[in-house]
N, C-alpha and C positions, 0 to 999 in steps of 0.2 A: 728551469723548465717545469711545466705543470705536470701533475700526475696523470698517467693515461686514464681515460674513461673506459671502464670495463663494460662488456655487454650486459644487458639487463638480465638479472637472475631473480626469479620468484619461486619460493619453495611450494611444493604441492600441499594444499590444505584441504581438509574436509570441512566445508563451510556449514556449520550448524548453529550459527548465531541468528540475530534478527535481520540479517541481510548484509551483503548479497548472498544468493544461494548458488549452488553448483550450476554450471552452464553446460548444456549438451554440446558435444563436439560439432554437431551440424550447425549450431548457432555460431560457434567460433569460426567455422569454415566460411559461413555466409559473410562474416565481417571482413574476410580477406578478398571478397569479390571486387573486381576492378571498379573504380569510381566512374560514374557518369555525371553529367550536369544535373543540377537540381530542377531544371525544367526540361530535361531530356524526355522524349515520349516514353522511353522504357521506364524511367524512374516515376513518371506520372502514373503509369500503369501499376507499378509497385505500390504507390501511395493509395490508389483505389483499392487494391487487394488488402492492404493493411487495414484500411477503414472497414472494409467488409468483414474481415475476420474479427476485428475488435467488436463489431456489432454482435457477432455470434457469442463471443466470450462474455460481453456485458449483458447478453440476452435482451437486446433492444433493436428496434427499427429506427432509432434516432438518426436523422440525416447528419447532424453535426456530431460526428464521432471520429476522433483522430488522436494521434500522439503529440502532446506538447513537447517541444524541444527543450528538455531539461529533466531533472530527476523528479521524483514524486513530490518534493516540496514545491517545484514549479507548478505541478498540477494543483496543489492546494492553493497557491497564490493566484493561479488563473481562475479557479472556481470562485474565490472570494472577490478578487478584483473586478471580475466581469459582472457579478451579480449584486454586489454591495456598493451603494453610493453614500456620500456623506450624509449623516443624520439617520440612516436606516437602522431601525431596531432589529437585531439579529440574536436569536436564541442559540446558544452554543453549549453543547454537552461536554462537560469536562470531567473525565475520570482517568486522566493520564497525561503524559507529555504532549501527545498530539492534539488532544482537545485544548490544552493550554496554547499551543501554537496557533490553532484556529482562532481562538479568542483574540490573541495578539494581532493576527493578520486582519481580522475584522476592524480592530481599532486603528490599525495603520492605514486602512482604506477609508477611514472617517466614519465607520459605522459605530453604532452603540451596541457593544457586546453585553448581552444579559446571560450570565453563566448559570447553568444548572449543574451542580457538582455532585459527584458520588465518590465514595471512598475508593482509593486505588485498589483494583482487584474486584470491584463490583460493577454491575451494569447501572445505567441510569434508571431512575424511578420514573415511570411514565406519568404518574400523577403530579410529580414536581415539574416535569416538562410542560404538562397541560397548564399548571398554575403560572409558569413563566410566560407562556404564550398569551394567557389572558391578562397578564399584568401590563402589557404595552399596547399602544394603539397601532394597528396595522403592522404587525411584524413582517419584515421583508423575507426572512428565511429562518428555518431551523436547520442547524448544521451539527452533524454527529459523526463520530468515528465508528465505522462498522467493526474494524478489527484493531483494537488498541494495542499496538505493538509493545508499549512499555509495561503492560500488565497482563497480557494474554487473555483479555476479555473480549468475547464476541457479543456485540450489542444487537439484539433483535431490531429490525428496521421497519417492518410493515406497519405496526401500530403507530409508530412515530410519524411515518409518512402520512397516514390518514389524518392524524392529529394536525400536522402542519397545514395540510390542504383545507381542513375545516376552518382554519383561521385565515385562509387566503395567502398563506406563506409558501415560498418555495422550499423544497426539501433537498438538502445537499448532503452527500455521504462520502466520507473518506474510505475508499476501498483499496488503499495502497497494499495492504498485506493480505486482504481476503480474495481479491480477484484471481480466479484460476485455482483456488485451493478449497473454497467452500462456496455454497450457493450465493450468487449475486444476481438478483432478478430485477433489473432496472425497470423494465416495462410493467411487470406484474406488481412490483412494490411501488410503482409510480414515483420513482426517484427522479428529481428534476435535473440534478447535476451529480454525476459520480466521477471521481478521478482515482487514478491508481499509479503504480510505478512498475517498471519492467523487471527490477532486480529481486523480486520476491517470488511469488508462486508461478510467474511466467518464465522464470529461469533464463532471463536475458540480462546482459550487463546493465548497470545503472546508466541512465542517460536520456530516457524518454518517460513521459507521463501520460498514459492513455486517459482521455476524458470524453464524456458524452453528455450532451444537453438535450433535454426534452423540448418539444415545441413550445411549451410554456416558458421554459428558461430562455429559449431563443427570442421569444417575444419580449421578455424582460430585458434582454441584452439590447435589442433594437430600440426599445422605448426609453433607454437611459436619458436622464436629464443632463448628465455631464459625461465627458469622455472617460474611458477606462483609465484608471490611475497608471497602469503600466502599458507603454507602447509595445514592448516585446511580447507581452502576454494578452494583447487585445484580440479577443476571439472574433470581433466583428471584422477585423482585418485578416486574421489567420484563416478564417473560414473561406475567404475569397481565394486563398492560395490552394487550400485542400479541396475546394469545390470546383465547379465547372469553369469558372473564370480564369483560374490559374494566375492570379495577379501576384507578382513577386512581393513577398513580405520579408523573409530572411532566408539565408541558405540553410536548408534542412540538413541535419546530421545524417548524411547518406548511408554511411556504414552502419549506424545504429538502426536505420530503417530496414536495411538488409537483415540485421540481427532480429528485430522484432517480427519481421515477416516469417523467418524460419521458426522462431520460438512459438508463434501463434499456430503455425502449421503443426508443430509437435503437440500442442495442446489439443487441437481439434482432431488430430489423428487418434489420440488416446481417447477422446470423448470427455466432455465436461463432467458428466455424472460419474464416469469411471475415475476421473482424476480426483473429484471430491471424495469418493469412497476410499481411494488410496491414501489421501491425506488423513482421513479419519482413522483408518486401520493402522497406519504407522504411529499416529499419536497414541492410540490405545495400547499398542505394543510397547511404546516408550514409557508411558505412565505405569504400565504394569511392572516393567523392569525397574523403574525408579522406586516404586513403592517397596520393593524388596531391599532397597538400599536405604530406606527411611527418608526418601525424598518425595514430598507430597505436593500436589498442584496448589497454586494460589487461588484461582477463581473457583467458584462453585460449579458442580456438575451442571451441564446445560448451558453454561456461559463460557465455556473454554474454547479457545482457538485451537483447531487441530494442527495448524501450520506453525504456531508460535506458542510453545508450551512454557508458561511462567511457573516455576516450581520453587518451593521454599528451601533455602539452604538449611540443613540440619543444625541443631544447636551444637556449638563447639567446633564447627568446621570452618576453616579459613577459606572462604569462598574465592578470594582473589588468587590465593596460592594454588587452589585446585584448577582454576581456569588457566593459570600460567603453565602448570604441569601438562594439562591437556594439550595446550598449544605447542609447547616446546618439546615435549617428549613423545606425544602421540599425533601431532599435526592436526588437531581438532579444535575448531573455534566454536565457543559458545559465548553468549552475551551476559553482561552483568546487569544488575538492577539499576534503575534510574530514579532520581528524585527521592521520595520517602522510602523507596524500595531498595536503595543502594545498599549493598552488603547483605541484603536479606533474601534475594532471589537470584536464580539463574534463568536466563531466557534462551530456550533451546528451539531453534528453528528447524522445522522439517518442511521445507518449501520446495515445490517443483521437483527438480532433479535430485534434491537432497532428501526427499521423502521416500527412502527405500529401507527395506529390511536390513541390508548390509550396513547402512549408515547407523541405524539404531543399535544393532549388535556391536558395532565398533565403538560407539559412544559409551554404551553401558559397560563394556569391558574396560575401556580407558578410564571412565569415571570411577569404577570400583577400585582400580589400582591407584588412581590419583588420590582418592579419599583415604585410602589405607596408608598411603605414604606421606601425607601432609599432616603436620601437627596443627 
């Protein structure tokens, strides 16, 4: 006889890693709402409201604004697959893991990825980006990560956007970690494609990837010489489902659409400016407390993400043991370093519902005890 299958049990954690973040009870309750069909008039109305709220959060009037069915990585693939055709030169900013993923995705779509690299923990150098744009004939796009989750670096976008357009290139921005936690001004900064994820500062479970395309990007989509590499992520088809035609493309993840609807309501109830200020205030509180423990930030001041704090592990501290103690004894999750930063930094997320004074105080207390008790 087989062993009995026990009911699901998941311990309570304080999620202060690079994602996911804490989820508000209202969002969890929304996910338990009864299902309707993906073409039910009630659900179609919910889709319209989600698109409208996403426009507010992205600060855009873009018609083509919707959540891709998939995680933030699906948003990345959708942005690149729909904009890049075989042979297209694409300038890609690489100063962390997610810049590397973008360059790899460009190559897999047949594009020519021209990398502009910066040391992990540093922003891109605009003069090097300008040089890369001038080094190719008719660059198709400039692609950068706004909030590099692997390093905690906030990349200024406005100058790079102007630079891309002066070369006739599209400007594509990864805002997976930044959306809802720090200013993202799609229209004012003239971003052509911005994509994000639900599990960071929107404090919704992972499973959807908000994306928005400017009129310029939509024109590029419709003027493609070849079909989009991915059928599932083909926005020329998906826009007909989310638009007025309501042409069936795939079965939308209905419960996740309920969840993002409620999560966006919470964002807009708080107000974007107030939410941005809360993330900055909690980051300042955290960094002040960490400094007293000898834990200092990796990025320079002015280029630090308020929602994802990458901090240097003090000399002689067993970083993995401290993380394990925090998780197993205090129920707190923080993230480890990646790539060349492995073993050298902790990545502490204060995103959405996780960005509270109570979270910071609990983490500082647990970290102080964990560092004192680990050899």
